[in-house]
C-alpha positions in Angstrom: -62.3 -31.9 -20.3 -64.9 -32.8 -17.5 -67.9 -29.9 -16.4 -65.7 -29.5 -13.5 -62.3 -28.9 -15.1 -64.4 -26.3 -17.6 -65.9 -24.5 -14.0 -62.6 -24.3 -12.7 -60.9 -22.8 -15.8 -63.8 -20.8 -16.4 -63.4 -19.4 -12.6 -59.3 -18.9 -12.8 -60.2 -16.6 -16.3 -62.8 -14.4 -14.1 -60.4 -13.6 -11.4 -57.2 -13.1 -13.7 -58.7 -11.3 -16.4 -59.8 -8.4 -14.0 -56.2 -8.1 -12.8 -54.5 -8.5 -15.8 -56.6 -5.6 -17.2 -55.9 -3.8 -13.9 -52.3 -4.2 -14.7 -52.3 -3.4 -18.1 -53.9 -0.3 -17.5 -51.7 0.8 -14.8 -48.4 0.3 -16.9 -49.9 2.0 -19.8 -50.8 4.9 -17.8 -47.6 5.2 -15.6 -45.1 4.0 -18.5 -44.5 7.8 -20.1 -43.5 8.9 -16.6 -40.9 5.5 -16.0 -39.6 6.1 -19.9 -39.9 10.1 -20.8 -39.9 10.0 -24.8 -37.6 12.3 -26.9 -39.6 15.4 -27.6 -40.1 17.5 -30.6 -40.0 21.2 -30.4 -42.1 23.4 -33.0 -41.6 27.3 -33.0 -45.2 29.1 -32.4 -45.4 31.5 -35.4 -42.0 31.4 -35.7 -39.6 33.0 -33.3 -42.0 35.1 -31.1 -39.2 36.2 -29.3 -37.5 38.5 -31.7 -40.2 38.3 -34.2 -43.5 39.2 -35.1 -46.0 36.2 -35.4 -46.6 34.4 -38.8 -43.8 36.9 -40.3 -41.3 35.3 -42.6 -38.3 36.8 -41.2 -39.7 35.0 -37.9 -39.8 31.6 -39.3 -36.2 31.9 -41.2 -35.0 33.2 -37.5 -36.9 30.3 -36.2 -35.2 27.5 -38.4 -31.7 29.0 -38.1 -32.2 27.9 -34.3 -32.2 24.2 -35.2 -35.6 23.9 -34.4 -37.6 20.4 -35.0 -40.4 22.8 -36.8 -41.9 25.6 -37.9 -46.2 26.4 -36.7 -48.0 28.8 -38.8 -51.2 29.9 -39.6 -53.1 30.3 -42.8 -56.5 31.7 -44.0 -57.8 32.5 -47.8 -57.9 35.4 -49.4 -60.9 36.8 -51.6 -58.8 35.2 -55.0 -58.5 32.0 -53.2 -54.8 32.5 -52.1 -53.6 31.1 -48.8 -51.8 33.7 -46.6 -49.8 33.1 -43.8 -51.8 35.4 -41.2 -53.6 33.9 -37.6 -56.6 36.2 -37.8 -59.6 36.0 -39.6 -59.6 39.6 -39.9 -55.8 41.8 -40.8 -57.0 44.4 -38.3 -54.6 43.0 -35.0 -51.4 42.6 -37.0 -51.4 44.9 -39.9 -52.5 48.7 -40.9 -55.2 47.9 -42.8 -58.5 46.3 -41.9 -61.4 43.8 -42.9 -61.6 40.2 -43.4 -59.1 38.4 -44.8 -61.6 36.1 -47.1 -62.7 39.5 -48.5 -59.4 41.1 -49.4 -58.0 40.7 -52.7 -54.4 39.2 -52.9 -52.8 42.5 -53.9 -54.4 44.5 -51.1 -53.0 42.4 -48.7 -49.5 42.0 -50.4 -49.9 46.4 -49.9 -50.4 46.0 -46.2 -47.8 45.8 -43.3 -47.3 44.3 -40.1 -47.6 46.4 -37.2 -48.8 44.5 -34.3 -49.5 40.9 -32.9 -47.5 38.7 -30.7 -43.9 39.8 -30.7 -44.0 43.1 -32.4 -41.5 45.8 -31.7 -42.3 48.9 -33.1 -38.8 50.4 -32.4 -37.2 47.5 -34.1 -40.0 46.0 -36.9 -40.5 48.2 -39.7 -41.5 47.2 -43.0 -42.5 43.8 -42.6 -45.2 42.4 -45.1 -47.6 39.5 -44.8 -46.5 36.5 -47.3 -48.6 34.0 -49.4 -48.0 30.2 -48.2 -46.3 29.8 -51.2 -43.8 32.3 -50.9 -43.0 30.4 -47.5 -42.9 27.2 -48.4 -40.4 28.0 -51.0 -38.3 30.3 -48.4 -38.2 27.5 -45.6 -37.9 24.3 -48.5 -35.7 21.5 -47.2 -36.2 23.0 -43.5 -37.9 22.2 -40.5 -40.8 20.3 -40.4 -44.2 22.0 -40.3 -47.2 22.5 -38.8 -50.1 24.5 -40.4 -52.8 26.0 -38.6 -56.0 26.1 -41.0 -57.8 28.9 -39.6 -61.3 27.5 -41.2 -63.7 24.4 -40.2 -64.9 23.5 -43.5 -63.6 20.5 -45.1 -63.2 21.5 -48.7 -60.6 24.3 -47.3 -58.7 21.4 -45.6 -59.2 19.7 -48.9 -57.3 22.8 -51.1 -54.7 22.9 -48.5 -54.1 19.2 -47.8 -53.8 19.1 -51.7 -51.6 21.9 -52.3 -49.6 20.8 -49.6 -49.4 17.0 -51.3 -48.5 18.8 -54.6 -44.7 20.5 -52.8 -44.5 17.0 -51.2 -45.3 17.7 -48.0 -47.2 15.0 -46.8 -45.1 14.5 -43.6 -46.7 17.9 -42.6 -48.8 18.3 -39.6 -52.4 19.7 -40.1 -53.9 21.6 -37.6 -57.4 21.5 -37.9 -60.3 23.6 -36.2 -63.0 20.7 -36.8 -63.5 17.1 -37.3 -64.4 18.2 -41.3 -61.0 19.4 -41.8 -59.6 16.2 -40.1 -61.4 14.4 -42.6 -61.2 16.4 -45.2 -56.5 16.5 -44.8 -57.1 12.5 -44.0 -59.4 12.3 -47.6 -56.7 14.1 -49.6 -53.8 11.6 -47.9 -53.6 9.3 -44.9 -49.8 9.9 -44.0 -50.7 13.9 -43.4 -50.7 14.0 -39.3 -53.7 15.9 -38.2 -53.7 18.0 -35.0 -56.6 19.1 -33.0 -57.2 21.0 -30.0 -59.8 19.1 -28.1 -59.8 15.3 -26.5 -62.3 13.5 -29.4 -59.5 10.7 -29.2 -62.0 8.2 -30.4 -62.3 9.9 -34.0 -60.2 7.6 -36.4 -58.9 10.5 -38.3 -57.6 12.3 -35.3 -53.7 11.4 -35.0 -52.5 14.0 -32.0 -54.5 15.1 -29.3 -53.3 19.3 -28.5 -53.1 20.0 -24.8 -53.0 23.6 -24.0 -50.1 24.6 -21.1 -50.5 24.7 -18.2 -53.9 23.0 -17.7 -53.4 20.5 -20.8 -50.2 18.8 -19.2 -51.1 17.3 -16.0 -51.9 13.5 -14.9 -53.8 11.4 -15.7 -55.3 13.5 -18.7 -52.1 13.6 -21.0 -51.5 9.7 -20.2 -55.1 8.8 -20.8 -55.3 10.8 -23.7 -51.8 9.4 -25.3 -53.7 5.7 -25.0 -55.4 6.5 -27.8 -52.6 8.5 -29.8 -50.2 10.9 -29.8 -50.2 14.3 -27.5 -48.3 17.9 -28.1 -48.5 20.8 -25.8 -49.1 24.4 -26.6 -47.6 27.0 -24.8 -49.9 30.2 -25.7 -48.0 33.3 -26.6 -49.8 35.3 -23.9 -47.9 33.7 -21.3 -45.1 35.8 -20.2 -43.0 33.7 -17.7 -40.4 30.8 -18.3 -42.4 28.4 -20.7 -39.8 25.9 -20.0 -41.4 25.1 -16.8 -44.1 23.4 -18.6 -41.6 21.3 -20.9 -40.6 19.0 -17.9 -44.1 17.9 -16.6 -45.1 17.6 -20.6 -41.8 15.1 -20.8 -42.5 13.3 -17.8 -45.9 12.2 -18.9 -44.9 11.5 -22.7 -45.8 14.7 -24.3 -44.0 13.7 -27.7 -44.2 17.6 -29.4 -44.4 21.2 -27.9 -45.2 24.3 -29.5 -43.2 27.0 -28.1 -42.6 30.7 -28.4 -39.3 31.1 -27.7 -36.9 28.4 -29.8 -33.5 29.0 -28.1 -34.7 29.0 -24.6 -36.9 25.9 -25.7 -33.4 24.2 -27.2 -31.5 24.8 -24.2 -33.9 23.2 -21.7 -33.8 20.0 -24.4 -29.9 19.9 -24.2 -30.0 20.2 -20.4 -32.6 17.2 -20.1 -31.6 15.2 -23.4 -27.8 15.0 -23.5 
């Protein structure tokens, strides 16, 4: 090959490479809108449309709808046991008070749910907190799980992931509050799907970026994040309107999993758009 031929080849490559990269970028960003994915639906804290958050009754009701998965929150007691509860304290959702980490298993078991999202004092009576072990036993063989670890500590994440692995639940999603948590989960077993609510897509231990509706599910934010991994959407329980209005754009932009508050309404929406 002559020097002139080499120069011409170099010029062609210099011209065509940026063009090829530009086309690849446009296609990767537009592809989710052109070919929407089947969307998985996970019930947020259970069935919030009928039961209080993180109640066993709400989880079982959500499971009965045929929902794909259940999202629950867990925190550890003073005895080191994992309990299904959202906050650092029990004050907002029960008749007790104090930090979860300062209360014994016996103290947590004695408390009654009397507040929180989905709670209706005229309907819900005598509901109690449950341990994660009790929950796993009750929903065994049912929907897939997403466990929200209410701790930024890597050691806590390792303890939770170890428990889940012992129960054969390495297909679970684990929602983390820190990169230390992400890495702790992956250290136990790489099959866990780690989820994080911030765009740290360069972290190799992050599998799913969790976008927040309505601000998170917008072009180009979601498609660009999807270049690095999967994207899920979370609809906060404080939203009181028709949350299915967020599912259409989420599906259009390639969101593969949404955490919803009303399982029946979400399933009815999916039946309409994915017959």
